[in-house]
C-alpha positions as CSV (number, residue, x, y, z in Angstrom):
1,M,-97.8,-19.2,158.6
2,A,-98.7,-17.3,161.7
3,H,-96.3,-15.4,164.0
4,T,-96.8,-14.1,167.5
5,H,-95.6,-10.5,168.7
6,K,-94.2,-9.9,172.1
7,T,-97.7,-8.5,172.9
8,G,-99.2,-11.9,172.3
9,A,-101.3,-10.7,169.3
10,V,-101.2,-13.3,166.4
11,R,-100.4,-11.9,162.9
12,F,-100.4,-13.8,159.8
13,G,-97.4,-14.1,157.3
14,I,-97.3,-13.3,153.9
15,Q,-97.3,-17.0,152.9
16,A,-100.8,-17.5,154.7
17,R,-101.9,-14.2,153.3
18,V,-101.0,-15.0,149.7
19,L,-102.5,-18.3,149.9
20,A,-105.8,-16.9,151.4
21,L,-106.1,-14.0,149.1
22,A,-105.2,-16.3,146.0
23,V,-108.1,-18.7,147.2
24,L,-110.5,-16.0,147.9
25,F,-109.8,-14.2,144.4
26,T,-110.2,-17.4,142.7
27,L,-113.6,-18.2,144.4
28,L,-114.9,-14.7,144.0
29,T,-113.9,-14.7,140.1
30,A,-115.4,-18.1,139.6
31,G,-118.7,-17.0,141.4
32,I,-118.8,-13.8,139.5
33,I,-118.2,-15.7,136.2
34,L,-120.8,-18.3,137.1
35,I,-123.5,-15.9,138.3
36,T,-122.8,-13.4,135.2
37,S,-122.8,-16.4,132.8
38,T,-125.9,-17.8,134.2
39,L,-127.8,-14.4,134.1
40,S,-126.7,-13.7,130.5
41,L,-127.6,-17.2,129.2
42,S,-130.9,-17.0,131.0
43,S,-131.6,-13.6,129.3
44,Q,-130.4,-14.8,126.0
45,L,-132.4,-18.2,126.5
46,R,-135.6,-16.2,127.2
47,R,-134.9,-13.9,124.2
48,S,-134.2,-16.7,121.8
49,V,-137.4,-18.5,123.1
50,I,-139.7,-15.3,122.8
51,Q,-138.4,-14.4,119.3
52,S,-138.8,-17.9,118.0
53,A,-142.3,-18.0,119.1
54,E,-142.9,-14.5,117.8
55,Y,-141.7,-15.4,114.4
56,T,-143.9,-18.5,114.1
57,L,-146.8,-16.4,115.5
58,Q,-146.2,-13.6,112.8
59,T,-146.4,-16.5,110.0
60,S,-149.5,-17.8,111.4
61,A,-150.8,-14.3,111.9
62,A,-150.4,-13.4,108.3
63,I,-152.4,-16.3,107.3
64,L,-155.3,-15.4,109.8
65,R,-155.0,-11.7,108.6
66,R,-155.6,-12.8,105.0
67,N,-158.4,-15.1,105.9
68,I,-160.4,-12.4,108.0
69,R,-159.8,-9.7,105.3
70,E,-161.4,-12.1,102.8
71,V,-164.4,-12.3,105.0
72,N,-164.5,-8.6,105.8
73,D,-164.1,-8.0,101.9
74,L,-167.2,-10.1,101.2
75,S,-169.1,-8.0,103.8
76,R,-167.7,-4.8,102.1
77,W,-168.5,-5.8,98.7
78,C,-172.1,-6.6,99.4
79,R,-172.4,-2.9,100.9
80,V,-170.9,-1.1,97.9
81,D,-171.7,-3.2,94.9
82,S,-174.4,-1.3,93.1
83,T,-176.3,-4.2,92.1
84,V,-176.6,-5.7,95.4
85,R,-177.3,-2.4,97.0
86,T,-180.3,-1.5,94.6
87,A,-181.8,-5.1,95.0
88,M,-181.6,-5.2,98.7
89,L,-182.6,-1.2,99.4
90,S,-185.2,-1.0,96.5
91,S,-189.0,-0.9,97.5
92,I,-190.0,-2.2,94.0
93,S,-190.5,-5.7,93.6
94,N,-189.1,-7.0,90.3
95,G,-187.1,-10.0,89.1
96,T,-183.6,-8.7,89.5
97,L,-183.3,-10.5,92.9
98,T,-183.8,-14.0,91.3
99,N,-182.2,-13.5,87.9
100,T,-179.2,-11.4,88.8
101,V,-178.4,-10.7,92.3
102,Y,-178.4,-14.4,93.6
103,P,-176.2,-15.6,90.8
104,L,-173.8,-12.8,91.4
105,I,-173.5,-13.2,95.1
106,S,-173.5,-16.9,94.9
107,N,-170.6,-16.7,92.3
108,K,-168.6,-14.3,94.5
109,F,-169.2,-16.6,97.5
110,S,-168.2,-19.8,95.8
111,S,-164.9,-18.3,94.5
112,M,-163.6,-17.4,98.1
113,H,-161.2,-19.9,99.7
114,T,-162.6,-19.2,102.8
115,A,-166.2,-20.3,101.8
116,P,-166.2,-23.4,103.7
117,Y,-165.6,-21.7,106.9
118,I,-168.8,-19.5,106.5
119,Q,-171.4,-21.2,108.2
120,R,-174.1,-18.6,107.4
121,F,-174.0,-15.9,104.7
122,L,-177.2,-13.9,104.9
123,L,-178.6,-10.5,103.5
124,Y,-181.7,-9.2,104.6
125,G,-183.5,-6.0,103.6
126,S,-186.2,-4.1,105.4
127,N,-188.3,-4.8,102.1
128,A,-188.4,-8.5,103.6
129,R,-186.0,-9.8,100.7
130,L,-183.5,-12.3,102.0
131,I,-180.5,-14.2,100.4
132,M,-178.8,-17.1,102.5
133,L,-175.8,-19.2,101.6
134,G,-173.4,-21.1,103.7
135,T,-172.8,-24.5,105.3
136,A,-175.6,-24.2,107.9
137,A,-178.2,-22.7,105.4
138,S,-179.9,-26.1,104.9
139,Q,-180.1,-26.6,108.7
140,S,-181.9,-23.2,109.5
141,V,-185.6,-22.8,110.6
142,L,-187.8,-20.8,108.3
143,L,-186.6,-17.3,108.5
144,G,-188.9,-14.3,108.9
145,R,-189.4,-11.1,110.6
146,D,-190.2,-12.8,113.9
147,N,-186.8,-14.6,114.2
148,I,-184.5,-12.7,112.0
149,D,-183.6,-10.5,114.8
150,R,-182.1,-13.1,116.9
151,L,-178.9,-12.7,114.9
152,P,-176.5,-9.8,116.8
153,G,-176.5,-6.7,114.7
154,V,-179.5,-7.7,112.3
155,A,-182.9,-5.9,112.3
156,G,-183.0,-5.4,116.0
157,E,-181.5,-2.5,118.1
158,S,-178.3,-4.5,119.1
159,P,-175.3,-2.8,117.6
160,V,-173.1,-4.2,114.7
161,S,-170.9,-7.1,115.6
162,Q,-167.4,-7.4,114.3
163,W,-165.3,-10.2,115.3
164,E,-166.0,-9.8,119.0
165,Q,-167.5,-13.2,120.3
166,I,-168.1,-16.8,119.8
167,M,-172.0,-17.8,120.1
168,P,-174.3,-20.6,119.0
169,D,-176.2,-20.0,115.9
170,P,-179.6,-18.9,117.2
171,L,-181.5,-19.8,113.7
172,L,-180.7,-23.7,113.8
173,Q,-183.2,-26.5,113.8
174,P,-183.9,-28.0,117.2
175,R,-181.1,-30.5,118.7
176,I,-178.7,-28.9,116.2
177,T,-175.9,-26.9,117.8
178,L,-173.2,-25.0,116.0
179,E,-171.1,-22.1,117.3
180,G,-169.7,-19.4,115.2
181,I,-168.2,-15.9,115.0
182,P,-170.8,-13.3,114.1
183,V,-169.6,-10.5,111.6
184,S,-172.4,-8.0,110.6
185,S,-172.8,-4.7,109.1
186,T,-175.5,-2.4,107.6
187,M,-176.2,-0.6,104.5
188,T,-178.7,2.4,104.1
189,S,-180.3,4.0,101.2
190,S,-179.5,7.5,100.3
191,D,-182.9,8.8,101.8
192,R,-182.3,6.5,104.8
193,S,-185.8,4.9,104.3
194,H,-184.6,1.4,103.6
195,T,-182.0,-0.5,105.6
196,A,-180.3,-3.9,104.8
197,W,-178.1,-6.2,106.6
198,V,-175.3,-8.4,105.8
199,Y,-174.6,-11.1,108.3
200,L,-171.9,-13.7,108.3
201,S,-171.4,-16.6,110.8
202,V,-167.8,-17.6,110.6
203,S,-166.7,-21.1,111.9
204,P,-164.0,-21.0,114.7
205,T,-162.1,-23.5,112.7
206,L,-161.0,-20.6,110.4
207,I,-158.7,-19.9,113.1
208,T,-157.8,-23.4,114.3
209,D,-157.1,-24.8,110.9
210,A,-154.4,-22.2,110.4
211,L,-152.7,-23.1,113.4
212,R,-152.6,-26.9,112.8
213,G,-149.1,-26.7,111.8
214,F,-148.0,-24.4,114.4
215,T,-144.5,-25.6,116.4
216,L,-145.0,-24.9,120.0
217,E,-142.4,-24.8,122.8
218,E,-142.6,-27.8,125.2
219,G,-145.4,-26.9,127.8
220,A,-146.6,-24.1,125.7
221,W,-150.1,-23.4,124.3
222,L,-151.7,-21.0,121.9
223,C,-154.1,-18.3,122.9
224,W,-156.7,-16.2,120.9
225,I,-157.7,-12.8,121.9
226,M,-160.8,-11.4,120.5
227,G,-163.4,-8.9,122.0
228,G,-161.3,-8.7,125.3
229,Q,-161.6,-12.4,126.1
230,L,-159.2,-14.9,126.1
231,Y,-159.5,-18.2,124.3
232,R,-157.3,-21.2,124.5
233,V,-156.5,-23.1,121.2
234,E,-157.4,-26.8,121.7
235,G,-157.4,-28.9,118.3
236,D,-160.5,-27.4,116.5
237,D,-162.0,-25.5,119.5
238,L,-161.5,-22.2,121.1
239,L,-162.1,-22.5,125.0
240,C,-162.9,-19.3,126.6
241,L,-160.6,-18.4,129.6
242,G,-162.3,-15.4,130.8
243,S,-161.4,-11.8,130.3
244,A,-158.2,-10.4,128.9
245,D,-158.1,-7.9,132.1
246,Q,-156.3,-10.8,133.8
247,L,-153.3,-9.9,131.8
248,P,-151.3,-7.3,133.4
249,E,-149.7,-4.2,131.6
250,P,-147.5,-5.3,128.8
251,E,-143.7,-4.9,129.6
252,A,-142.3,-1.5,128.6
253,D,-139.1,-0.9,126.5
254,V,-138.9,-4.6,125.6
255,E,-135.8,-5.5,123.6
256,D,-136.7,-9.2,123.5
257,T,-139.2,-9.1,120.6
258,L,-138.7,-8.8,116.9
259,G,-141.4,-6.2,116.4
260,R,-142.4,-3.0,117.7
261,D,-146.1,-4.0,117.9
262,T,-145.7,-7.3,119.6
263,L,-146.6,-7.4,123.1
264,L,-145.0,-9.3,126.0
265,Y,-146.6,-10.0,129.3
266,S,-145.5,-11.6,132.5
267,A,-148.4,-13.1,133.9
268,T,-149.8,-16.0,136.0
269,L,-152.6,-18.0,134.1
270,D,-154.2,-21.3,135.6
271,G,-151.9,-20.9,138.6
272,V,-148.8,-21.0,136.4
273,A,-146.2,-18.2,136.0
274,C,-145.6,-17.6,132.3
275,S,-144.5,-15.3,129.6
276,V,-147.2,-14.5,126.9
277,V,-146.1,-13.2,123.7
278,A,-149.1,-11.6,121.7
279,C,-148.8,-10.7,118.0
280,P,-151.4,-8.2,116.7
281,L,-153.2,-9.0,113.6
282,G,-153.9,-5.5,112.8
283,L,-157.7,-6.0,112.6
284,H,-160.5,-5.7,115.1
285,Q,-158.0,-5.7,118.2
286,L,-157.4,-9.4,117.4
287,Y,-154.2,-11.0,118.7
288,L,-152.7,-14.5,118.5
289,A,-150.5,-15.3,121.4
290,E,-148.3,-18.1,122.7
291,V,-148.3,-18.8,126.5
292,I,-144.8,-20.2,127.6
293,P,-144.4,-21.4,131.2
294,N,-141.4,-19.8,132.9
295,D,-140.1,-23.1,134.3
296,R,-139.8,-24.3,130.6
297,M,-137.5,-21.5,129.7
298,A,-135.4,-22.1,132.8
299,H,-135.3,-25.8,132.1
300,P,-132.0,-25.9,130.0
301,L,-130.3,-23.8,132.8
302,S,-130.6,-26.7,135.2
303,L,-128.5,-29.0,132.8
304,L,-125.7,-26.3,133.4
305,G,-125.2,-27.5,137.0
306,G,-122.7,-30.2,136.2
307,P,-120.5,-28.4,133.8
308,A,-120.7,-25.3,136.2
309,L,-119.4,-27.3,139.2
310,V,-116.6,-28.9,137.2
311,S,-115.7,-25.4,135.9
312,L,-115.6,-24.1,139.4
313,L,-113.4,-26.8,140.8
314,L,-110.9,-26.4,137.8
315,V,-110.8,-22.5,138.5
316,L,-110.3,-23.5,142.3
317,V,-107.4,-25.8,141.4
318,M,-106.0,-23.1,139.1
319,G,-106.1,-20.5,141.9
320,L,-104.3,-23.1,144.4
321,G,-101.5,-23.5,141.7
322,M,-101.3,-19.8,141.4
323,S,-101.0,-19.3,145.2
324,A,-98.2,-22.1,145.4
325,L,-96.4,-20.2,142.4
326,L,-96.7,-16.9,144.3
327,H,-95.8,-18.6,147.4
328,R,-92.5,-19.9,145.7
329,T,-91.6,-16.8,143.9
330,V,-92.6,-14.2,146.5
331,A,-93.5,-15.4,150.0
332,A,-90.4,-17.7,150.5
333,P,-87.9,-15.1,149.4
334,I,-89.6,-12.4,151.8
335,V,-89.5,-14.8,154.7
336,A,-85.7,-15.3,154.0
337,L,-85.4,-11.6,153.9
338,Q,-87.3,-11.2,157.2
339,R,-85.0,-13.8,158.9
340,Q,-82.0,-12.0,157.9
341,M,-83.1,-8.6,159.2
342,E,-84.0,-10.2,162.4
343,K,-80.4,-11.6,162.5
344,V,-79.1,-8.1,161.8
345,G,-81.6,-6.7,164.6
346,R,-80.1,-8.8,167.0
347,G,-76.5,-7.7,166.1
348,D,-75.4,-10.6,163.7
349,F,-74.0,-8.7,160.9
350,S,-72.7,-12.0,159.2
351,V,-73.4,-11.8,155.1
352,N,-75.9,-14.4,153.7
353,P,-75.4,-15.0,149.9
354,A,-78.6,-17.1,149.8
355,I,-80.7,-14.2,149.8
356,E,-79.0,-12.7,146.7
357,W,-81.5,-13.8,144.0
358,N,-81.6,-12.9,140.4
359,H,-84.9,-10.7,140.8
360,E,-86.0,-7.5,142.6
361,L,-86.0,-9.1,145.9
362,G,-82.4,-10.4,145.2
363,D,-81.6,-6.6,145.0
364,V,-82.9,-6.2,148.5
365,G,-81.0,-9.0,149.8
366,R,-77.7,-7.7,148.3
367,G,-78.6,-4.2,150.0
368,I,-79.1,-6.0,153.4
369,N,-75.7,-8.0,152.9
370,E,-74.0,-4.6,151.9
371,L,-75.4,-3.0,154.9
372,S,-74.2,-5.7,157.0
373,R,-70.6,-5.4,155.4
374,G,-70.6,-1.5,156.1
375,V,-71.8,-2.0,159.6
376,S,-69.3,-4.7,160.3
377,S,-66.5,-2.6,159.0
378,L,-67.5,0.5,160.9
379,M,-67.9,-1.3,164.2
380,E,-64.4,-2.7,163.6
381,K,-62.9,0.6,163.2
382,R,-64.7,2.4,165.9
383,I,-65.3,-0.2,168.6
384,E,-62.5,1.2,170.8
385,D,-63.7,4.8,171.3
386,E,-67.3,4.1,170.7
387,Q,-68.2,4.8,174.4
388,Q,-66.3,8.3,174.5
389,R,-67.7,9.3,171.1
390,L,-71.1,8.7,172.4
391,A,-70.6,10.6,175.5
392,L,-69.1,13.5,173.8
393,E,-71.8,13.6,171.0
394,Y,-74.5,13.5,173.8
395,Q,-73.0,16.5,175.6
396,M,-72.6,18.4,172.4
397,L,-76.3,17.9,171.6
398,Q,-77.1,18.9,175.1
399,S,-75.2,22.2,174.9
400,Q,-75.5,23.1,171.1
401,I,-79.2,22.2,170.5
402,S,-80.3,24.6,167.8
403,P,-84.0,25.7,166.5
404,H,-82.8,24.1,163.1
405,F,-82.0,20.7,164.7
406,I,-85.4,20.8,166.6
407,Y,-87.2,21.5,163.2
408,N,-85.5,18.6,161.5
409,T,-86.2,16.3,164.6
410,L,-89.9,17.2,164.6
411,N,-90.0,16.8,160.9
412,S,-88.6,13.1,161.4
413,I,-91.2,12.6,164.1
414,K,-94.0,13.8,161.8
415,W,-92.9,11.4,159.0
416,M,-92.5,8.4,161.4
417,A,-95.9,9.1,162.6
418,T,-97.3,9.3,159.2
419,I,-95.6,6.1,158.3
420,Q,-97.0,4.5,161.4
421,H,-100.5,5.8,160.7
422,A,-100.7,8.3,163.5
423,P,-102.0,11.3,161.8
424,G,-102.9,13.2,165.0
425,V,-99.2,13.0,166.2
426,A,-97.9,14.1,162.7
427,E,-100.3,17.2,162.8
428,M,-99.6,18.0,166.3
429,V,-95.7,17.9,165.6
430,T,-96.3,19.9,162.5
431,A,-98.0,22.6,164.2
432,L,-95.4,22.7,167.1
433,S,-92.5,23.0,164.4
434,R,-94.3,26.0,162.9
435,L,-94.9,27.6,166.2
436,L,-91.4,27.2,167.1
437,K,-90.2,28.5,163.7
438,S,-92.5,31.6,164.4
439,V,-90.9,32.1,167.6
440,S,-87.3,32.1,166.3
441,K,-88.0,34.4,163.4
442,G,-86.5,37.4,165.2
443,T,-87.7,40.8,166.5
444,Q,-90.2,41.6,163.7
445,K,-93.0,43.5,165.8
446,L,-95.7,43.6,162.9
447,V,-96.8,40.6,160.8
448,P,-99.3,40.0,158.1
449,L,-102.8,39.0,159.5
450,E,-102.6,35.9,157.4
451,E,-99.5,34.9,159.2
452,E,-101.0,35.6,162.6
453,F,-104.2,33.3,161.7
454,A,-101.9,30.4,160.8
455,L,-100.1,30.7,164.1
456,L,-103.6,30.5,166.0
457,E,-104.5,27.6,164.0
458,D,-101.4,25.8,164.8
459,Y,-101.5,26.8,168.6
460,F,-105.2,25.6,168.6
461,T,-104.3,22.4,166.9
462,I,-101.9,21.6,170.0
463,Q,-104.6,22.5,172.4
464,R,-107.3,20.3,170.7
465,Y,-105.1,17.2,171.1
466,R,-104.3,18.3,174.7
467,Y,-108.0,18.3,175.4
468,G,-108.9,15.1,173.5
469,G,-111.0,16.9,170.8
470,T,-113.5,18.6,173.2
471,I,-112.8,22.0,172.1
472,S,-113.2,23.5,168.6
473,L,-112.5,26.7,166.8
474,D,-114.6,28.2,163.9
475,A,-112.4,30.5,162.1
476,P,-113.3,32.2,158.7
477,D,-111.3,31.9,155.7
478,L,-109.4,35.3,155.3
479,E,-110.5,37.3,152.5
480,Q,-107.8,38.6,150.1
481,A,-108.5,42.2,151.2
482,Y,-107.9,41.4,154.8
483,R,-104.8,39.0,154.5
484,N,-102.1,41.8,154.4
485,Y,-103.2,43.8,157.4
486,L,-100.6,44.3,159.9
487,I,-100.8,43.1,163.4
488,P,-98.4,42.6,166.4
489,R,-96.8,39.2,166.5
490,F,-98.7,36.8,169.0
491,T,-101.8,38.9,169.5
492,L,-104.4,36.3,168.8
493,Q,-102.7,33.4,170.7
494,P,-103.2,35.0,174.2
495,L,-106.7,35.6,173.4
496,A,-107.3,32.0,172.6
497,E,-105.3,30.9,175.5
498,N,-107.3,33.0,177.8
499,A,-110.8,31.6,176.5
500,I,-109.5,28.1,176.8
501,F,-108.0,28.1,180.2
502,H,-110.3,30.6,182.1
503,G,-113.7,30.2,180.1
504,I,-113.9,26.5,178.7
505,E,-111.8,24.4,180.9
506,P,-113.6,25.5,184.2
507,K,-116.8,24.5,182.6
508,G,-115.8,20.9,182.6
509,S,-117.5,20.2,179.1
510,V,-117.2,20.4,175.4
511,G,-116.3,23.9,174.4
512,R,-116.3,26.2,171.3
513,L,-114.5,29.4,170.0
514,W,-115.6,31.7,167.2
515,V,-113.5,34.1,165.3
516,T,-115.1,36.8,163.1
517,I,-113.7,39.6,161.0
518,R,-115.7,42.6,159.9
519,R,-114.9,46.3,158.6
520,D,-116.4,49.1,160.5
521,Q,-117.6,51.3,157.6
522,P,-117.8,54.7,159.5
523,S,-114.2,54.4,160.8
524,G,-112.5,52.2,158.1
525,T,-111.0,50.0,161.0
526,L,-110.9,46.2,160.9
527,L,-112.6,44.5,164.0
528,I,-111.5,41.0,164.9
529,S,-113.7,39.2,167.7
530,M,-112.9,35.9,169.5
531,A,-115.8,34.6,171.3
532,D,-116.3,31.5,173.6
533,D,-119.0,29.6,175.2
534,G,-117.3,29.2,178.6
535,I,-118.3,30.1,182.0
536,G,-118.3,34.0,181.6
537,M,-117.4,36.7,184.0
538,E,-119.1,39.0,186.3
539,E,-119.2,42.8,185.0
540,E,-116.7,43.8,187.8
541,Q,-114.2,41.1,186.8
542,V,-114.5,42.4,183.2
543,K,-113.7,45.9,184.2
544,R,-110.4,44.5,186.0
545,L,-109.2,42.8,182.9
546,L,-108.0,46.0,181.2
547,A,-107.2,48.0,184.3
548,G,-103.5,47.2,184.4
549,A,-100.9,44.5,184.1
550,G,-101.6,41.2,185.9
551,Q,-105.0,42.1,186.8
552,D,-106.5,39.4,184.5
553,G,-105.1,36.6,186.6
554,G,-104.1,34.7,183.6
555,E,-101.3,32.0,184.0
556,A,-98.3,32.2,181.6
557,G,-98.8,30.7,178.2
558,P,-96.2,28.5,176.5
559,F,-94.7,31.3,174.4
560,R,-95.0,34.6,175.9
561,H,-96.0,35.7,179.5
562,V,-98.8,38.0,178.1
563,G,-102.4,38.6,179.3
564,L,-105.4,40.6,178.0
565,W,-103.9,43.9,179.4
566,S,-100.5,43.3,177.8
567,V,-102.1,42.6,174.4
568,H,-104.4,45.9,174.7
569,R,-101.3,47.8,175.6
570,L,-99.4,46.3,172.7
571,L,-102.0,47.4,170.2
572,Q,-102.2,50.9,171.7
573,L,-98.4,51.4,171.5
574,S,-98.4,50.0,167.8
575,F,-101.3,52.0,166.6
576,G,-102.3,54.7,169.0
577,P,-104.7,55.1,172.0
578,G,-107.7,54.7,169.7
579,Y,-107.1,50.7,169.3
580,G,-106.9,48.0,171.6
581,L,-109.3,45.5,173.1
582,T,-112.9,45.6,174.1
583,V,-114.5,42.7,176.4
584,R,-118.0,41.7,176.8
585,S,-119.1,38.8,179.2
586,A,-121.8,37.5,181.4
587,P,-121.9,34.6,183.8
588,G,-122.9,31.4,182.1
589,Q,-123.0,33.1,178.6
590,G,-119.3,33.2,177.6
591,T,-116.9,35.6,176.6
592,A,-116.3,37.9,173.8
593,V,-113.0,40.0,173.1
594,T,-112.9,42.3,170.1
595,L,-109.6,44.0,168.8
596,R,-109.5,47.1,166.5
597,L,-106.8,47.3,163.9
598,P,-106.2,50.6,161.7
599,E,-107.1,50.3,158.0
600,Q,-103.3,49.8,156.9
601,P,-103.0,47.0,154.4
602,Q,-99.3,45.6,153.9
603,G,-97.9,47.1,150.5
C-alpha cells in the first residue's frame, strides 16, 4: 500500500514491503537451494560415474596385469634358467638343445594360460641356435642371420622392446598379415662373448579378450595407453588415436577417485569434451582408461527440470502464504496503529479499543489509548489558563535561561539528529555543547594541555561544518608525558581562528592546519606549533602582529575578544617574559605560529 508525503514523494507501506520482502526472500531461497542442489548433485553424479568406472577398470586391470606378468615371467625364466642359458650361450655343439632344452621350453610354454595369445616365441643365440614356438611359428619364412634382425630388439642394434608398440610381424610368409606387441630381452655370457635373445610377439587380443565383459557408461569407450600412444578398444582391435601427449596434465588433488594412483583428465578427444579415468597396471607405464563424454554425466540433470520447476512453484506459493500471514499478524495492526496516531496528531484524543490486541502490538495500542486519556484529562483541567501559562513560561525561559538548560537542549538536539540520521548536526551540536560548558567553568586560569586540545578539536569541528568541509586539521595524539602540561585557557583557539579567518578564507580554496608538539632539549621547554597553508603575510605585517594590542587586525572570536598579541601577553604573564609566541610567514607560503611552555607537568 503506497502513501504520498506532503512533498509529493511516494513511500511504500509495511504491507507492500512485507509482501515484496517475503516474495523476494522466497525466490532467493528457492534459487539458492536449486543452484546448490544442482551443483552438489552434479558433483556427486560425476564422482559416482568416475568411481564406478574406476572400480571396473581396476578389476580388468588386475586381469591384464596377471597376463602381462605371465608373459614377462616366461621371458625372465628363459634368461635365468641355467639349462636354457647354457644351451643358448654355449659355443659347443651337442645334443642338449634337441634332447633337453626344447622339451623343457615346450612344456613351460604349453603350461601357460596365455600361450594362445603368444603368436611367436623365439630364442636365438649368436651361435645360430634357434628355437621357435607359437601360433604363428608355422607361417614364418625360413629364419636365418639375414632376416632375424627384422625383429625389434633381436640381433640388430635396435634397443630392447618391452610393451611399447603394435606392429606387423615381419617374418610371416607373403600375403599373410598379423599384428603383435613385441616383447624382447637379451642374455649375455659371463665373459660377454656370446649373446642370445628372447623374443615374444603377443597378440592384442590378450588385452581385448580381457575387456569383453567390461560394463561401459552410455556413450563411453575404452582406451589403452602403451608406449606413449593412445589406442581405442574396438572389439578385437586396438585402434591407434595418436600420441598420449594430447591429454593435458592430470587433475591435481582429486577427491573423486578411489585410488591415489588413478589419473583423471579433463580432455577433448575427437572433438568431444570428456573425462578420462586412467588406471595404471603398474607395469611398463601401461594404463587402461575409460573415456566418458561430459554430456553423458550431465544428462540425468536434465531430467530434474520438471521436478525443480514444481518445487520452485511450491516454495513460491509457501512464500506468498507466509506473506499473507505476516500481513494479517503484523502489517494490518501496524496500519491501524498508524491511523490512530494520525488521529492523535490531528488533535483527536478519542480512545480506540480496537487497537488493544492480545500481543505486543496490542501493548503499543493500549499505550496510545492511555496517552490519549491522559492528554484529554490534562486538557480538560488546564484549558482555561493554557494561554496564560504558556506566556508566563515563555517569559521565564527568556529571562532565566541557564547553561544547564542549554546543555540539555543541545543534547536533545544531538539525539534527535542521531535518530534522524544527521550525524553532522549531532557532531556539531556536541562540539558546541562542550565549548559552552568549558566557557562556563569559571575563572580557572590554567588547564591541562589535554583539555585545551579537546577544546581546539570542538572549535574546529564547528568551523569545518561552517566551511563545508573545505578545511582540515592535522593534530597529533598527545603523548602521556604531555597531557598534564598546564596552559592558559583558550590559548590554541585564537591561533586556529586567526589561521582560518586571515590565512585560509582569503585564499578561497581548500585549506589545511597542522599542529606539532616537540620538546626543546636544551631548555627543557615544550614547543607547540600551528601552521596553515593560507595566503601568508609580508615580513612587515609579521612584525606588527606582536607589537601591541589590536595590531593584528583580527576580528572578534565567538568566545573571547583575543588576538595573537593578547595570547602572547597572556603566556608571558602566566609563565614569564621568556615565553610567548613566535610567528613565521611568507606571502603565498602560509603562516606558522609557535608557542613556548615551561616544563611544568601538572602533579
